[in-house]
C-alpha positions, -999 to 999 in steps of 0.1 A, spaced: -2 0 2 25 24 8 42 25 -29 58 53 -43 58 49 -84 46 25 -104 83 16 -120 98 15 -85 83 20 -55 114 31 -40 125 67 -48 139 98 -24 133 136 -18 159 154 -40 171 167 -8 192 133 1 211 132 -29 239 148 -13 239 118 13 242 95 -16 272 118 -31 290 119 2 282 80 4 297 69 -27 326 92 -25 335 73 11 332 41 -9 353 52 -39 384 65 -13 378 30 8 383 10 -27 413 33 -37 425 28 -5 422 -9 -8 441 -10 -41 472 11 -28 477 -10 4 469 -46 -13 486 -67 -37 474 -73 -70 465 -102 -83 487 -126 -96 462 -137 -124 454 -119 -158 426 -137 -163 404 -114 -137 390 -80 -143 402 -52 -122 368 -42 -114 361 -77 -100 398 -81 -84 388 -45 -66 356 -61 -51 370 -97 -42 399 -76 -24 372 -56 -5 353 -87 3 385 -103 16 393 -74 36 358 -71 53 357 -112 58 389 -108 78 377 -80 101 348 -101 105 366 -126 118 393 -112 139 370 -90 156 401 -63 152 380 -31 166 369 -47 197 402 -57 215 372 -70 244 354 -98 225 389 -102 210 404 -117 242 373 -136 245 383 -157 215 389 -191 227 386 -186 262 360 -202 284 338 -177 300 340 -184 338 305 -185 338 277 -209 360 249 -210 336 224 -235 347 198 -254 323 165 -248 332 148 -264 301 160 -288 279 137 -302 246 144 -332 219 127 -333 186 139 -329 156 171 -305 171 179 -299 204 170 -271 227 184 -261 256 175 -232 279 206 -217 300 195 -191 329 216 -163 338 200 -153 372 232 -167 392 253 -139 369 266 -107 386 265 -77 367 299 -75 355 294 -112 340 265 -98 326 282 -73 307 306 -98 296 284 -124 281 271 -91 261 302 -84 240 293 -123 226 264 -106 206 244 -137 208 213 -126 189 230 -132 159 233 -168 159 271 -166 169 285 -206 172 294 -216 206 313 -241 230 294 -259 254 307 -272 287 293 -292 313 303 -279 349 309 -312 366 343 -334 376 354 -358 351 331 -344 320 352 -328 291 325 -329 269 327 -300 248 296 -292 224 296 -270 196 263 -249 188 248 -217 176 230 -199 197 203 -224 214 200 -251 188 227 -280 195 235 -315 186 230 -335 215 241 -370 204 266 -362 230 249 -357 261 237 -388 281 209 -386 307 187 -355 319 211 -322 317 182 -302 333 194 -282 367 231 -291 352 255 -258 347 272 -248 317 306 -227 307 303 -215 268 328 -201 249 332 -182 216 338 -211 186 364 -201 156 342 -189 135 346 -219 102 321 -200 77 341 -170 76 376 -191 70 357 -210 41 345 -174 28 381 -166 25 393 -197 10 365 -194 -18 387 -160 -34 415 -172 -19 430 -192 -53 425 -166 -84 435 -194 -109 409 -214 -98 383 -186 -95 374 -189 -134 364 -220 -137 335 -219 -107 299 -224 -124 284 -196 -120 318 -174 -130 298 -162 -161 275 -146 -144 298 -122 -124 314 -112 -152 276 -103 -166 270 -85 -130 301 -65 -134 297 -54 -170 328 -70 -179 307 -92 -205 279 -80 -227 249 -96 -220 234 -119 -242 205 -112 -270 174 -120 -248 153 -119 -278 113 -117 -264 101 -128 -231 77 -158 -235 40 -148 -234 25 -154 -198 -10 -168 -212 5 -196 -230 19 -205 -198 -4 -196 -173 -40 -197 -171 -39 -178 -134 -26 -148 -152 -55 -119 -144 -47 -123 -108 -16 -106 -110 -9 -70 -119 18 -56 -147 46 -52 -125 42 -91 -117 36 -102 -155 67 -88 -167 88 -99 -137 76 -131 -144 79 -127 -182 114 -123 -177 120 -153 -150 110 -177 -178 135 -161 -204 160 -184 -203 184 -164 -221 185 -138 -192 214 -151 -173 205 -124 -142 167 -116 -131 163 -97 -98 130 -91 -86 125 -62 -55 100 -56 -36 86 -47 -2 73 -69 23 37 -75 10 42 -69 -29 38 -109 -36 80 -120 -43 70 -151 -24 37 -161 -44 49 -150 -72 81 -174 -69 59 -204 -62 43 -198 -97 74 -197 -110 87 -227 -94 51 -246 -111 57 -234 -145 97 -244 -141 82 -285 -126 59 -288 -160 91 -283 -183 108 -307 -199 145 -293 -201 174 -295 -178 150 -324 -162 187 -342 -149 197 -313 -137 182 -298 -110 172 -262 -96 191 -248 -66 164 -233 -42 183 -210 -13 173 -188 15 189 -180 49 157 -190 66 142 -221 70 109 -210 82 109 -189 42 114 -223 24 89 -239 41 63 -209 38 76 -211 -2 72 -252 -3 36 -247 10 29 -220 -17 40 -242 -41 24 -271 -31 -11 -249 -33 -1 -242 -64 10 -275 -86 -13 -304 -91 -14 -334 -73 1 -356 -103 35 -338 -100 33 -340 -63 30 -373 -65 68 -381 -75 79 -355 -43 95 -333 -69 119 -319 -43 146 -324 -17 150 -306 14 188 -307 23 179 -300 59 170 -320 91 131 -311 95 123 -281 119 92 -291 138 93 -253 152 94 -235 119 69 -258 98 45 -245 129 44 -211 119 48 -217 77 36 -251 68 -4 -246 67 -17 -280 49 -11 -311 66 -5 -329 36 22 -308 30 37 -314 62 40 -345 56 56 -345 22 82 -323 37 87 -341 63 97 -372 39 116 -349 16 136 -336 43 172 -350 46 202 -341 75 221 -369 60 210 -400 37 208 -428 58 168 -432 47 180 -442 15 200 -471 28 189 -509 34 208 -527 71 236 -542 48 248 -507 34 245 -488 65 267 -514 82 295 -508 54 291 -471 55 296 -474 92 324 -493 91 338 -469 67 337 -440 82 356 -464 113 386 -469 89 385 -429 82 388 -421 113 415 -444 121 431 -429 92 433 -461 70 418 -448 39 430 -472 14 421 -469 -24 396 -495 -17 381 -475 8 380 -446 -11 363 -461 -38 337 -475 -16 332 -440 -1 328 -425 -42 302 -452 -46 277 -438 -22 286 -404 -28 274 -412 -63 244 -431 -50 234 -396 -32 241 -376 -59 216 -397 -84 193 -396 -58 196 -361 -59 195 -356 -90 162 -368 -98 146 -339 -80 133 -311 -97 146 -285 -71 171 -286 -44 153 -263 -13 189 -255 11 193 -228 32 222 -209 28 258 -231 42 292 -231 30 293 -270 40 259 -278 22 271 -264 -8 311 -280 -5 292 -316 -1 270 -313 -32 297 -300 -50 321 -329 -39 295 -354 -52 291 -340 -86 259 -323 -84 252 -299 -111 221 -276 -115 206 -257 -142 198 -229 -122 202 -208 -87 172 -192 -71 179 -171 -41 147 -161 -22 155 -137 9 183 -124 -10 185 -95 11 197 -116 38 229 -123 23 259 -98 18 269 -95 -14 300 -123 -10 275 -142 2 253 -141 -28 285 -146 -50 293 -177 -27 261 -193 -37 261 -180 -73 300 -194 -82 290 -229 -64 260 -238 -82 249 -218 -119 254 -194 -141 216 -191 -145 206 -171 -118 171 -152 -102 174 -137 -75 140 -120 -50 141 -96 -19 142 -65 -6 175 -47 0 162 -22 26 142 -46 48 173 -63 61 208 -53 74 234 -73 91 253 -56 119 288 -48 111 319 -33 127 325 8 119 353 -8 95 336 -29 77 307 -1 69 340 17 50 340 -13 27 305 -14 22 308 -48 35 270 -49 44 259 -46 4 238 -71 -7 239 -83 -45 203 -69 -49 213 -35 -38 246 -36 -63 222 -45 -94 198 -22 -87 223 11 -85 245 -4 -116 221 -11 -141 192 7 -125 154 6 -120 144 1 -162 165 -24 -171 168 -57 -180 181 -69 -153 160 -54 -122 121 -55 -120 101 -40 -93 69 -51 -77 47 -27 -70 9 -47 -61 6 -44 -21 -11 -73 -8 -30 -74 25 -56 -96 38 -77 -65 43 -94 -66 10 -107 -29 17 -69 -18 25 -62 -36 -7 -83 -17 -27 -66 17 -17 -37 0 -42 -18 29 -59 -40 56 -46 -17 59 -15 21 74 -18 45 89 0 64 115 -26 28 126 -41 18 131 -6 -18 119 -14 -41 112 9 -71 82 10 -99 93 -11 -134 101 3 -145 73 -17 -127 48 0 -135 61 39 -118 41 63 -148 43 88 -164 19 67 -140 -9 77 -139 -23 115 -132 -50 134 -166 -63 143 -163 -98 127 -140 -106 150 -154 -92 183 -177 -114 209 -212 -114 195 -225 -100 228 -201 -69 224 -218 -39 215 -209 -1 203 -175 -11 205 -150 22 207 -133 37 177 -100 28 189 -109 -12 184 -127 -9 153 -106 17 132 -82 -1 107 -57 25 104 -44 43 137 -14 69 139 -8 78 170 11 110 174 32 116 209 41 151 192 4 162 197 11 163 235 21 185 258 31 194 293 52 179 323 39 146 315 52 142 281 87 155 292 90 131 318 75 102 300 85 104 266 123 112 267 143 79 259 159 69 285 197 46 276 195 12 290 227 -5 281 253 -4 249 252 -39 240 280 -48 213 309 -20 214 319 -33 186 290 -23 164 282 11 186 249 -2 193 231 12 225 194 5 234 169 25 243 134 27 259 103 50 264 82 47 293 51 63 276 54 47 244 56 13 263 24 24 286 1 36 254 14 0 235 5 -21 270 -31 -5 273 -41 -8 237 -30 -40 234 -51 -50 270 -79 -27 252 -81 -51 222 -77 -81 246 -111 -71 269 -130 -65 236 -124 -100 227 -93 -105 204 -77 -135 208 -38 -129 217 -27 -152 189 -48 -124 164 -23 -97 180 14 -91 164 39 -70 185 72 -74 175 98 -58 190 134 -45 185 152 -54 218 151 -77 245 146 -40 270 119 -35 250 101 -67 261 107 -62 298 92 -23 301 62 -39 287 59 -64 303 65 -45 336 41 -22 326 13 -48 319 23 -68 353 10 -36 372 -20 -24 355 -33 -56 346 -19 -88 364 -46 -111 351 -40 -106 311 -2 -110 324 0 -148 308 -20 -136 273 5 -104 269 37 -132 273 19 -149 239 17 -113 219 47 -99 226 70 -131 224 70 -132 193 98 -115 168 93 -103 136 116 -130 119 86 -153 131 62 -133 117 70 -141 74 42 -154 59 18 -151 88 -11 -126 89 -26 -111 123 -56 -93 129 -42 -65 145 -6 -57 139 11 -26 157 39 -10 149 55 11 183 88 27 188 96 20 220 134 36 219 120 68 198 135 57 170 141 81 138 151 86 104 184 101 105 201 85 64 186 77 35 192 39 43 169 46 75 145 61 55 140 28 35 138 3 69 111 27 83 91 21 50 98 -11 46 87 -23 85 53 -6 79 48 -23 46 58 -52 63 30 -45 90 3 -35 66 11 -66 45 5 -85 76 -29 -71 92 -60 -80 85 -84 -56 106 -59 -28 117 -25 -16 119 -12 7 143 16 33 142 30 46 175 56 75 168 66 112 166 55 123 137 80 150 136 105 122 127 84 112 96 84 149 80 106 133 50 83 104 44 49 117 43 25 93 56 -10 85 47 -37 112 66 -44 89 95 -75 95 124 -56 106 155 -71 87 180 -47 98 214 -81 117 232 -95 73 234 -62 67 256 -79 88 281 -109 63 289 -104 40 314 
């Protein structure tokens, strides 16, 4: 709904041109420094444009590996923290989940723990603190392999330490040998992307009407993008779109058309995403479109152990759930009989004992060949981003006819290229590079290490090129909101037409039947709570952001909280609950642990009888909401967040798009409108007076 123009939803005021220029100037300065300080490649095969970027990525990877900006974190590397973390919960499903309590830690120990920045899934080692127990387990955040644990570990105490970051080492190794670099499968795609090789003549894109009878359900931007995706002469196609523009639905339709094609049947297509939840959501949509005859053959394989928790949020159809379970493989033991499994175990034992005879290697090769044949029978190979998985597929000889990267904005540029180089020169990217940004150090930011391939393609080739295709249609579950279509813009400052009055839309469909005369704040579809309208001492004392902590000095990340906004958010949530709205239908994603604490504190004081319901609402994080829809979506800036740079404006816009696309009946925004002056939001009814109601 929040669109800017019909060719590209991402346009900015001219006042931001200077910011672009300054940012690009800093980027050029750092690239020039790299060229002066780094040894040039010994290979004459790689063009200078690619060589310069390889050096930039290598430098950025090394900065991430050695934590050079933060000596405190550097000192923690390979050292046990000396903590005593009690295991308060342990569950073993398809994966193991452990909950460690920090209640016995001192303030100084908690500060040291925050330096690890656990929220970004850094790899850690876990050690049980008990006599004569040297068990060490590597795990990521709270998910780990529990095969070495014996008995019940609940109530036992653990210490932790940072593990060596092997994935970064593998990333460096990918670019290390320049002579081998040109032999990678996806190298041609890199030549096209960096304009070192002229794009081939595309010819005419396929006629969608002959391929997809449901074309009337798509707008012109989607039909144009889908037609380009299906043109096999286009080596690279990037589909851009904010949350709710139908990227996943379009990708599912694209997969359905590909599955009916007879071309490259013996060479599967790799479908890669950072998130297993996103993959499950895509598979669910694809199966809802595909014919039953195709699904009987199970045309895909998922190279990931089945994740029960992620499937709960992402897969709606129980038949699809069973299909995904059958198609999920962490290992391939299920495809062998007992005799083969015994041989396989014996071969592994010989390998561990360094008895690698030629016969052993030959037998391992035969087993790898069987796995390769098994994978090649499938049309699609779904997998999450993993250096080791890509390496495994390469070792067993699996070749791909193409690679599709969903949520491509969640991989930085070098990670995207790692996927492409290891798979295929036929590339399809889906995502929105403004929706997600990784935390990086200041030194890495100077190298533009956080830039994604989507952003590079959009900047280098432009919005109206034969590479980038921008989706404009905004989907929501509310047909009345969806009907606004392109009538609401940021830049043109247009408001909702009088014929589309928001007062005609309400929440009564999900309220209890016996509730009458529901107050307007509950039934209004779009609600803006503008704290700039408040005056006096109460505003000054309640709505000033309060600094809570500095979570990670490496990224200069500071946390603030705002009591006034927390109070308004909590009161509105309670108002919805009291009016019969199920907590499962309310989403209020928070950006930090401290925001959750302050809201829980407010709720516990004012409405303790509803506290358990509140915990169900605010326990969700934004990443878990992908593919889901809620009756009410609340976006509250509890740290009084505002946009100060061009990239911040984009993040705000995509955040609101995301919320609007998830809201069936109501979207609520709590903020200071003075911070939004460069992003003119559609005119909404200001409902502050409703908060005075007890």
